[in-house]
VEXSE-128068 format. One record per residue (C-alpha): residue number from 1; x, y, z. Coordinates in Angstrom, 3 decimals. Example, Ala and Ser with C-alpha at 12.3 -4.5 7.8 and 13.67 -1.06 7.14 Angstrom:
2
ATOM / nr / u / v / w
ATOM / 1 / 12.300 / -4.500 / 7.800 $
ATOM / 2 / 13.670 / -1.060 / 7.140 $
END
This chain:
354
ATOM / nr / u / v / w
ATOM / 1 / -1.936 / 4.737 / 26.871 $
ATOM / 2 / -4.343 / 6.621 / 25.264 $
ATOM / 3 / -3.891 / 5.967 / 21.489 $
ATOM / 4 / -5.517 / 5.056 / 18.379 $
ATOM / 5 / -4.426 / 2.161 / 15.330 $
ATOM / 6 / -4.084 / 3.461 / 11.850 $
ATOM / 7 / -6.335 / 4.301 / 9.494 $
ATOM / 8 / -9.126 / 4.860 / 11.683 $
ATOM / 9 / -12.316 / 2.712 / 11.361 $
ATOM / 10 / -15.015 / 2.665 / 13.044 $
ATOM / 11 / -16.073 / 0.832 / 15.835 $
ATOM / 12 / -12.548 / 0.155 / 15.965 $
ATOM / 13 / -12.273 / -3.414 / 18.717 $
ATOM / 14 / -8.570 / -3.957 / 18.369 $
ATOM / 15 / -5.601 / -1.476 / 20.262 $
ATOM / 16 / -3.180 / 0.441 / 19.311 $
ATOM / 17 / -0.652 / -1.063 / 21.412 $
ATOM / 18 / -0.029 / -4.728 / 23.469 $
ATOM / 19 / 1.093 / -6.269 / 26.243 $
ATOM / 20 / 4.830 / -6.106 / 25.623 $
ATOM / 21 / 4.880 / -2.808 / 24.699 $
ATOM / 22 / 3.650 / -1.353 / 28.235 $
ATOM / 23 / 6.789 / -4.383 / 29.774 $
ATOM / 24 / 9.307 / -2.527 / 27.829 $
ATOM / 25 / 8.103 / 0.522 / 28.499 $
ATOM / 26 / 8.031 / -0.102 / 32.272 $
ATOM / 27 / 11.605 / -1.930 / 32.088 $
ATOM / 28 / 12.952 / 1.669 / 30.510 $
ATOM / 29 / 11.752 / 3.118 / 33.784 $
ATOM / 30 / 14.649 / 1.703 / 35.549 $
ATOM / 31 / 17.165 / 2.701 / 33.372 $
ATOM / 32 / 19.503 / 5.637 / 33.142 $
ATOM / 33 / 18.387 / 7.022 / 29.827 $
ATOM / 34 / 19.413 / 10.774 / 30.186 $
ATOM / 35 / 22.452 / 11.277 / 27.860 $
ATOM / 36 / 21.638 / 8.117 / 26.189 $
ATOM / 37 / 20.904 / 7.068 / 22.403 $
ATOM / 38 / 17.668 / 5.200 / 21.967 $
ATOM / 39 / 16.345 / 3.473 / 18.787 $
ATOM / 40 / 13.159 / 1.729 / 18.499 $
ATOM / 41 / 12.383 / -0.990 / 15.318 $
ATOM / 42 / 9.422 / -1.875 / 14.388 $
ATOM / 43 / 7.163 / 0.468 / 16.795 $
ATOM / 44 / 3.587 / -0.389 / 15.606 $
ATOM / 45 / 1.364 / 2.811 / 16.384 $
ATOM / 46 / 4.164 / 4.968 / 18.590 $
ATOM / 47 / 3.607 / 3.636 / 21.950 $
ATOM / 48 / 7.164 / 2.981 / 22.540 $
ATOM / 49 / 8.355 / 6.108 / 20.531 $
ATOM / 50 / 5.599 / 8.862 / 22.569 $
ATOM / 51 / 6.490 / 6.163 / 25.545 $
ATOM / 52 / 10.145 / 8.018 / 25.799 $
ATOM / 53 / 8.943 / 11.109 / 23.816 $
ATOM / 54 / 11.652 / 13.394 / 25.409 $
ATOM / 55 / 15.400 / 11.244 / 25.011 $
ATOM / 56 / 17.047 / 10.597 / 22.159 $
ATOM / 57 / 15.115 / 8.302 / 20.694 $
ATOM / 58 / 15.262 / 7.077 / 16.718 $
ATOM / 59 / 12.087 / 5.175 / 15.409 $
ATOM / 60 / 12.731 / 2.366 / 12.277 $
ATOM / 61 / 9.295 / 1.367 / 11.004 $
ATOM / 62 / 9.386 / -0.189 / 7.364 $
ATOM / 63 / 5.238 / 0.078 / 8.043 $
ATOM / 64 / 3.641 / 2.590 / 6.114 $
ATOM / 65 / 0.226 / 2.270 / 8.444 $
ATOM / 66 / 2.832 / 2.173 / 11.444 $
ATOM / 67 / 4.409 / 5.323 / 10.326 $
ATOM / 68 / 1.424 / 7.224 / 10.166 $
ATOM / 69 / 0.014 / 5.714 / 13.375 $
ATOM / 70 / 3.283 / 7.465 / 15.235 $
ATOM / 71 / 2.767 / 10.735 / 13.341 $
ATOM / 72 / -1.032 / 10.434 / 14.233 $
ATOM / 73 / -0.450 / 9.834 / 17.752 $
ATOM / 74 / 2.182 / 12.261 / 18.397 $
ATOM / 75 / -0.148 / 14.756 / 16.351 $
ATOM / 76 / 2.966 / 14.433 / 13.903 $
ATOM / 77 / 4.980 / 15.590 / 16.560 $
ATOM / 78 / 7.702 / 12.280 / 16.152 $
ATOM / 79 / 8.157 / 10.470 / 12.999 $
ATOM / 80 / 10.136 / 7.276 / 11.901 $
ATOM / 81 / 12.796 / 6.485 / 9.140 $
ATOM / 82 / 11.683 / 3.499 / 6.869 $
ATOM / 83 / 15.573 / 2.743 / 5.667 $
ATOM / 84 / 17.843 / 0.411 / 7.678 $
ATOM / 85 / 20.696 / 2.324 / 5.853 $
ATOM / 86 / 20.106 / 5.593 / 7.180 $
ATOM / 87 / 21.393 / 4.380 / 11.119 $
ATOM / 88 / 23.755 / 6.159 / 12.249 $
ATOM / 89 / 26.527 / 5.471 / 15.106 $
ATOM / 90 / 26.190 / 3.700 / 18.346 $
ATOM / 91 / 23.349 / 3.231 / 20.301 $
ATOM / 92 / 22.761 / 2.699 / 24.049 $
ATOM / 93 / 19.527 / 0.757 / 23.742 $
ATOM / 94 / 17.715 / -1.189 / 20.897 $
ATOM / 95 / 14.182 / -1.541 / 22.021 $
ATOM / 96 / 12.715 / -3.776 / 18.812 $
ATOM / 97 / 8.587 / -5.542 / 18.660 $
ATOM / 98 / 10.070 / -8.540 / 16.741 $
ATOM / 99 / 8.103 / -9.166 / 13.621 $
ATOM / 100 / 6.660 / -11.513 / 12.867 $
ATOM / 101 / 8.796 / -12.219 / 9.965 $
ATOM / 102 / 12.459 / -13.758 / 10.475 $
ATOM / 103 / 14.445 / -13.072 / 7.931 $
ATOM / 104 / 13.408 / -9.095 / 8.675 $
ATOM / 105 / 14.405 / -9.782 / 11.777 $
ATOM / 106 / 17.789 / -11.074 / 10.799 $
ATOM / 107 / 18.281 / -8.350 / 8.571 $
ATOM / 108 / 17.854 / -6.265 / 11.380 $
ATOM / 109 / 20.318 / -7.484 / 13.665 $
ATOM / 110 / 22.692 / -8.034 / 11.642 $
ATOM / 111 / 22.238 / -4.172 / 10.720 $
ATOM / 112 / 22.436 / -3.302 / 14.229 $
ATOM / 113 / 26.209 / -4.628 / 14.583 $
ATOM / 114 / 26.879 / -2.259 / 13.102 $
ATOM / 115 / 25.622 / 0.949 / 15.522 $
ATOM / 116 / 26.666 / -1.146 / 18.245 $
ATOM / 117 / 29.105 / -1.066 / 21.028 $
ATOM / 118 / 30.353 / -3.076 / 24.057 $
ATOM / 119 / 27.981 / -1.379 / 26.376 $
ATOM / 120 / 25.165 / -1.722 / 24.060 $
ATOM / 121 / 21.978 / -3.307 / 24.951 $
ATOM / 122 / 19.464 / -4.669 / 23.179 $
ATOM / 123 / 15.908 / -5.198 / 24.853 $
ATOM / 124 / 13.184 / -7.259 / 22.500 $
ATOM / 125 / 9.627 / -7.499 / 24.016 $
ATOM / 126 / 6.735 / -9.955 / 22.291 $
ATOM / 127 / 3.566 / -11.744 / 22.997 $
ATOM / 128 / 4.565 / -15.497 / 24.113 $
ATOM / 129 / 2.371 / -16.918 / 21.568 $
ATOM / 130 / 4.229 / -15.004 / 18.780 $
ATOM / 131 / 7.568 / -15.979 / 20.188 $
ATOM / 132 / 9.293 / -17.857 / 18.046 $
ATOM / 133 / 12.214 / -20.128 / 18.905 $
ATOM / 134 / 14.523 / -19.030 / 15.736 $
ATOM / 135 / 13.898 / -15.197 / 17.763 $
ATOM / 136 / 16.585 / -16.562 / 20.187 $
ATOM / 137 / 18.993 / -18.116 / 17.577 $
ATOM / 138 / 19.108 / -15.248 / 15.745 $
ATOM / 139 / 19.798 / -12.769 / 18.780 $
ATOM / 140 / 22.554 / -15.357 / 20.329 $
ATOM / 141 / 24.118 / -15.881 / 16.413 $
ATOM / 142 / 24.158 / -11.466 / 15.906 $
ATOM / 143 / 24.440 / -10.243 / 19.370 $
ATOM / 144 / 25.056 / -12.002 / 22.437 $
ATOM / 145 / 23.892 / -14.402 / 25.260 $
ATOM / 146 / 20.454 / -13.711 / 25.699 $
ATOM / 147 / 18.361 / -13.770 / 28.602 $
ATOM / 148 / 14.165 / -13.120 / 29.624 $
ATOM / 149 / 11.823 / -11.476 / 31.610 $
ATOM / 150 / 9.134 / -13.060 / 33.291 $
ATOM / 151 / 5.982 / -13.582 / 31.440 $
ATOM / 152 / 4.022 / -10.456 / 32.449 $
ATOM / 153 / -0.174 / -10.332 / 30.735 $
ATOM / 154 / 1.070 / -12.932 / 28.301 $
ATOM / 155 / 3.946 / -11.030 / 26.935 $
ATOM / 156 / 7.969 / -11.233 / 27.686 $
ATOM / 157 / 11.249 / -9.188 / 27.497 $
ATOM / 158 / 15.016 / -11.242 / 26.051 $
ATOM / 159 / 18.071 / -9.266 / 26.767 $
ATOM / 160 / 21.556 / -9.522 / 25.219 $
ATOM / 161 / 24.373 / -6.894 / 25.614 $
ATOM / 162 / 26.347 / -7.030 / 22.523 $
ATOM / 163 / 29.158 / -8.880 / 22.333 $
ATOM / 164 / 29.478 / -9.972 / 18.413 $
ATOM / 165 / 31.282 / -8.293 / 15.509 $
ATOM / 166 / 29.703 / -6.619 / 12.450 $
ATOM / 167 / 28.369 / -8.286 / 10.054 $
ATOM / 168 / 26.807 / -7.525 / 6.416 $
ATOM / 169 / 23.165 / -8.552 / 5.989 $
ATOM / 170 / 22.582 / -11.767 / 3.339 $
ATOM / 171 / 19.667 / -8.920 / 2.145 $
ATOM / 172 / 18.968 / -8.051 / -0.347 $
ATOM / 173 / 18.985 / -11.350 / -2.465 $
ATOM / 174 / 19.144 / -12.033 / -5.863 $
ATOM / 175 / 16.597 / -14.562 / -6.517 $
ATOM / 176 / 15.393 / -16.470 / -10.608 $
ATOM / 177 / 11.451 / -16.623 / -10.449 $
ATOM / 178 / 10.085 / -18.936 / -13.073 $
ATOM / 179 / 9.229 / -17.911 / -16.382 $
ATOM / 180 / 11.440 / -14.702 / -15.932 $
ATOM / 181 / 13.995 / -14.520 / -17.630 $
ATOM / 182 / 16.099 / -11.907 / -15.297 $
ATOM / 183 / 16.222 / -12.515 / -11.762 $
ATOM / 184 / 14.716 / -10.436 / -8.367 $
ATOM / 185 / 15.898 / -8.140 / -6.304 $
ATOM / 186 / 14.440 / -9.077 / -2.564 $
ATOM / 187 / 14.327 / -7.362 / 0.669 $
ATOM / 188 / 14.008 / -9.294 / 3.409 $
ATOM / 189 / 10.564 / -8.146 / 4.697 $
ATOM / 190 / 8.561 / -9.633 / 1.341 $
ATOM / 191 / 6.313 / -11.887 / 1.604 $
ATOM / 192 / 7.709 / -15.226 / -0.713 $
ATOM / 193 / 10.966 / -13.960 / -0.572 $
ATOM / 194 / 13.163 / -17.340 / -2.002 $
ATOM / 195 / 11.006 / -18.654 / -4.792 $
ATOM / 196 / 7.421 / -17.937 / -6.160 $
ATOM / 197 / 4.436 / -18.363 / -3.946 $
ATOM / 198 / 1.617 / -20.575 / -5.629 $
ATOM / 199 / -1.409 / -17.982 / -5.773 $
ATOM / 200 / 1.232 / -15.250 / -7.741 $
ATOM / 201 / 1.816 / -18.416 / -9.764 $
ATOM / 202 / -1.700 / -19.063 / -10.590 $
ATOM / 203 / -2.278 / -15.099 / -10.424 $
ATOM / 204 / 0.106 / -14.948 / -13.680 $
ATOM / 205 / -1.366 / -17.458 / -15.775 $
ATOM / 206 / -4.842 / -15.304 / -15.475 $
ATOM / 207 / -3.925 / -11.467 / -16.100 $
ATOM / 208 / -5.144 / -9.532 / -18.714 $
ATOM / 209 / -4.176 / -7.885 / -22.415 $
ATOM / 210 / -6.072 / -5.293 / -23.351 $
ATOM / 211 / -5.683 / -1.662 / -23.943 $
ATOM / 212 / -5.136 / -0.631 / -20.668 $
ATOM / 213 / -3.624 / 2.616 / -20.004 $
ATOM / 214 / -2.925 / 2.523 / -16.552 $
ATOM / 215 / -2.799 / -0.356 / -14.455 $
ATOM / 216 / -1.996 / -0.680 / -10.668 $
ATOM / 217 / -0.487 / -4.138 / -8.776 $
ATOM / 218 / -2.023 / -3.063 / -5.350 $
ATOM / 219 / -0.090 / -4.687 / -2.850 $
ATOM / 220 / 2.869 / -5.022 / -5.267 $
ATOM / 221 / 5.455 / -6.494 / -2.702 $
ATOM / 222 / 8.003 / -7.429 / -5.532 $
ATOM / 223 / 6.765 / -6.094 / -8.441 $
ATOM / 224 / 5.894 / -9.454 / -10.038 $
ATOM / 225 / 2.324 / -8.869 / -11.339 $
ATOM / 226 / 2.837 / -5.308 / -12.405 $
ATOM / 227 / 5.818 / -6.178 / -14.602 $
ATOM / 228 / 3.957 / -8.878 / -16.141 $
ATOM / 229 / 1.063 / -6.843 / -16.274 $
ATOM / 230 / 3.068 / -4.211 / -18.633 $
ATOM / 231 / 5.418 / -7.342 / -20.602 $
ATOM / 232 / 1.621 / -7.543 / -21.610 $
ATOM / 233 / 0.344 / -4.054 / -22.275 $
ATOM / 234 / 3.480 / -2.519 / -23.147 $
ATOM / 235 / 1.696 / 0.445 / -23.980 $
ATOM / 236 / 0.130 / 0.844 / -20.079 $
ATOM / 237 / 1.803 / 2.944 / -17.571 $
ATOM / 238 / 2.233 / 1.241 / -14.411 $
ATOM / 239 / 1.735 / 2.147 / -10.841 $
ATOM / 240 / 2.960 / -0.176 / -7.602 $
ATOM / 241 / 1.958 / 0.196 / -4.261 $
ATOM / 242 / 2.423 / -1.154 / -1.024 $
ATOM / 243 / 2.466 / -0.861 / 3.099 $
ATOM / 244 / 6.049 / -2.422 / 3.228 $
ATOM / 245 / 9.116 / 0.233 / 2.412 $
ATOM / 246 / 10.861 / -2.721 / 0.812 $
ATOM / 247 / 8.487 / -3.742 / -1.029 $
ATOM / 248 / 8.459 / -0.619 / -3.207 $
ATOM / 249 / 12.439 / -0.567 / -3.217 $
ATOM / 250 / 12.492 / -3.855 / -4.464 $
ATOM / 251 / 9.376 / -3.085 / -7.087 $
ATOM / 252 / 11.570 / -0.038 / -8.391 $
ATOM / 253 / 14.535 / -1.816 / -8.881 $
ATOM / 254 / 13.250 / -4.940 / -10.832 $
ATOM / 255 / 10.625 / -2.828 / -13.048 $
ATOM / 256 / 14.157 / -1.252 / -14.007 $
ATOM / 257 / 15.187 / -4.650 / -14.570 $
ATOM / 258 / 12.976 / -4.923 / -16.632 $
ATOM / 259 / 11.886 / -1.511 / -18.710 $
ATOM / 260 / 13.441 / 1.440 / -19.969 $
ATOM / 261 / 10.502 / 3.398 / -19.021 $
ATOM / 262 / 9.987 / 4.448 / -15.188 $
ATOM / 263 / 6.381 / 3.106 / -13.313 $
ATOM / 264 / 5.581 / 5.257 / -10.536 $
ATOM / 265 / 5.728 / 4.151 / -7.104 $
ATOM / 266 / 3.701 / 4.444 / -3.464 $
ATOM / 267 / 4.233 / 3.713 / -0.464 $
ATOM / 268 / 0.968 / 4.037 / 0.847 $
ATOM / 269 / -1.817 / 2.314 / 3.024 $
ATOM / 270 / -3.680 / 0.396 / 0.156 $
ATOM / 271 / -3.985 / 3.132 / -2.544 $
ATOM / 272 / -5.548 / 5.644 / -0.353 $
ATOM / 273 / -6.491 / 9.026 / -0.552 $
ATOM / 274 / -5.829 / 8.817 / -4.419 $
ATOM / 275 / -7.419 / 10.187 / -7.218 $
ATOM / 276 / -10.532 / 9.107 / -8.391 $
ATOM / 277 / -10.909 / 7.646 / -11.828 $
ATOM / 278 / -7.095 / 7.585 / -12.734 $
ATOM / 279 / -6.797 / 3.534 / -13.521 $
ATOM / 280 / -8.293 / 1.613 / -15.985 $
ATOM / 281 / -7.325 / -1.696 / -14.384 $
ATOM / 282 / -6.540 / -3.080 / -10.617 $
ATOM / 283 / -4.637 / -6.291 / -9.942 $
ATOM / 284 / -4.645 / -7.179 / -6.525 $
ATOM / 285 / -3.677 / -10.404 / -4.187 $
ATOM / 286 / -4.605 / -9.141 / -0.596 $
ATOM / 287 / -2.634 / -9.920 / 2.684 $
ATOM / 288 / -5.545 / -11.084 / 4.811 $
ATOM / 289 / -2.993 / -9.955 / 7.885 $
ATOM / 290 / -1.224 / -6.931 / 9.391 $
ATOM / 291 / 1.788 / -8.129 / 11.201 $
ATOM / 292 / -0.243 / -10.708 / 13.693 $
ATOM / 293 / -3.573 / -9.510 / 13.305 $
ATOM / 294 / -5.688 / -11.669 / 11.084 $
ATOM / 295 / -8.708 / -9.691 / 9.394 $
ATOM / 296 / -9.844 / -8.875 / 6.138 $
ATOM / 297 / -10.073 / -5.039 / 7.057 $
ATOM / 298 / -7.088 / -4.601 / 4.860 $
ATOM / 299 / -9.167 / -6.493 / 1.777 $
ATOM / 300 / -12.029 / -4.207 / 1.863 $
ATOM / 301 / -10.024 / -1.041 / 1.859 $
ATOM / 302 / -7.975 / -2.114 / -1.099 $
ATOM / 303 / -11.449 / -2.992 / -2.774 $
ATOM / 304 / -13.099 / -0.100 / -1.516 $
ATOM / 305 / -9.541 / 2.343 / -2.448 $
ATOM / 306 / -9.636 / 0.940 / -6.089 $
ATOM / 307 / -13.263 / 1.150 / -6.989 $
ATOM / 308 / -12.959 / 4.690 / -6.151 $
ATOM / 309 / -9.679 / 5.431 / -8.435 $
ATOM / 310 / -11.158 / 3.202 / -11.498 $
ATOM / 311 / -12.122 / 4.817 / -14.346 $
ATOM / 312 / -15.529 / 3.688 / -15.526 $
ATOM / 313 / -15.315 / 0.880 / -17.055 $
ATOM / 314 / -12.381 / 0.448 / -15.320 $
ATOM / 315 / -11.968 / -4.044 / -13.940 $
ATOM / 316 / -10.627 / -5.200 / -10.518 $
ATOM / 317 / -9.047 / -8.456 / -10.654 $
ATOM / 318 / -8.586 / -9.821 / -7.140 $
ATOM / 319 / -7.453 / -13.855 / -6.545 $
ATOM / 320 / -7.669 / -15.016 / -2.828 $
ATOM / 321 / -8.060 / -18.511 / -0.496 $
ATOM / 322 / -11.366 / -19.505 / -1.709 $
ATOM / 323 / -12.842 / -19.238 / 2.105 $
ATOM / 324 / -11.927 / -15.759 / 2.012 $
ATOM / 325 / -15.020 / -14.965 / -0.019 $
ATOM / 326 / -13.789 / -11.858 / -2.285 $
ATOM / 327 / -16.116 / -12.201 / -4.940 $
ATOM / 328 / -18.743 / -11.330 / -2.559 $
ATOM / 329 / -17.294 / -7.902 / -0.643 $
ATOM / 330 / -16.550 / -7.249 / -4.309 $
ATOM / 331 / -20.343 / -7.524 / -5.224 $
ATOM / 332 / -21.101 / -5.530 / -2.069 $
ATOM / 333 / -18.771 / -2.731 / -3.435 $
ATOM / 334 / -19.330 / -3.039 / -7.450 $
ATOM / 335 / -22.668 / -3.997 / -7.133 $
ATOM / 336 / -21.834 / -7.214 / -8.904 $
ATOM / 337 / -18.754 / -9.667 / -9.475 $
ATOM / 338 / -18.044 / -12.772 / -11.794 $
ATOM / 339 / -15.260 / -15.775 / -11.016 $
ATOM / 340 / -12.845 / -16.312 / -13.452 $
ATOM / 341 / -10.985 / -19.129 / -12.397 $
ATOM / 342 / -10.797 / -22.152 / -9.671 $
ATOM / 343 / -8.542 / -24.722 / -8.485 $
ATOM / 344 / -8.101 / -26.445 / -5.281 $
ATOM / 345 / -7.019 / -23.765 / -3.361 $
ATOM / 346 / -7.331 / -20.062 / -4.804 $
ATOM / 347 / -10.226 / -18.404 / -6.598 $
ATOM / 348 / -9.318 / -14.868 / -9.265 $
ATOM / 349 / -12.700 / -13.387 / -9.621 $
ATOM / 350 / -13.023 / -9.417 / -10.994 $
ATOM / 351 / -15.444 / -6.616 / -11.247 $
ATOM / 352 / -16.070 / -4.214 / -13.198 $
ATOM / 353 / -16.527 / -0.084 / -12.433 $
ATOM / 354 / -20.095 / 0.478 / -13.945 $
END
């Protein structure tokens, strides 16, 4: 395969597909596909979609990065939907790259029950080291009995023919969070879907109050940081950005629960391609993984995008695990940084655009 990852980075060492993609495509070559409807879920950067181009395929992803990877690798011939509710009709084959988040996988499977017939076949792929026993349990629960392929190149396929009945997804869920008087709506692909995670709890204790006009919740998840920032700075325009379409939708609903004015929402990679000098304050709790890929490349881009979009004198405040050394990264980008607060696990640091 000749695919690239999105966004394009110099000296990229990670490839844009895995052995599970190869195994799925090899299996699909053995099947009669003419006249069949195919659905592809969680295609990382377009390997499955491009491998099956020319057939009747619908592609779904929650990730902006994956959606842009598909567009980039197909020279914009192909695109993906980002809302499971827009699925329509019955699909003959459903191909799934099993996500790391099992709540998200369960949401997808329950949604699929409305779009599968007695002949429909589910084909899931995963690298073996990432394959959770819960995957089999969920497929058995919502789709039918599972069988597996032989392992090849450390990957395996799971097969199931639809034999269950349609069920409604349990998501989104209404969740009560401490120190907030109204419930939050959480879609399935959010980080910390059931409760307030300890990092966010610590960050909430160290947000800023001031004369800020424009505040960004960068990597917003459910929008809780931006909502608290609005409470502390009622005069401010709040912006939310996230790679997850479900995070953006959750933030949109949650913000409207608390406030009557309109925030601005960006389904995007970090805060790329936005105008310079548009923000006074950026608040950020960077993820240190993209799916099952661990690294600091997302944090680096978040910090660089924040620097670009901050006005002179603007502030970036960040929380992260202490060992990640975000204060060092900020100093390299901003020329300086300072530590605001620490506890046994986390560090909060900030930098100003001089």
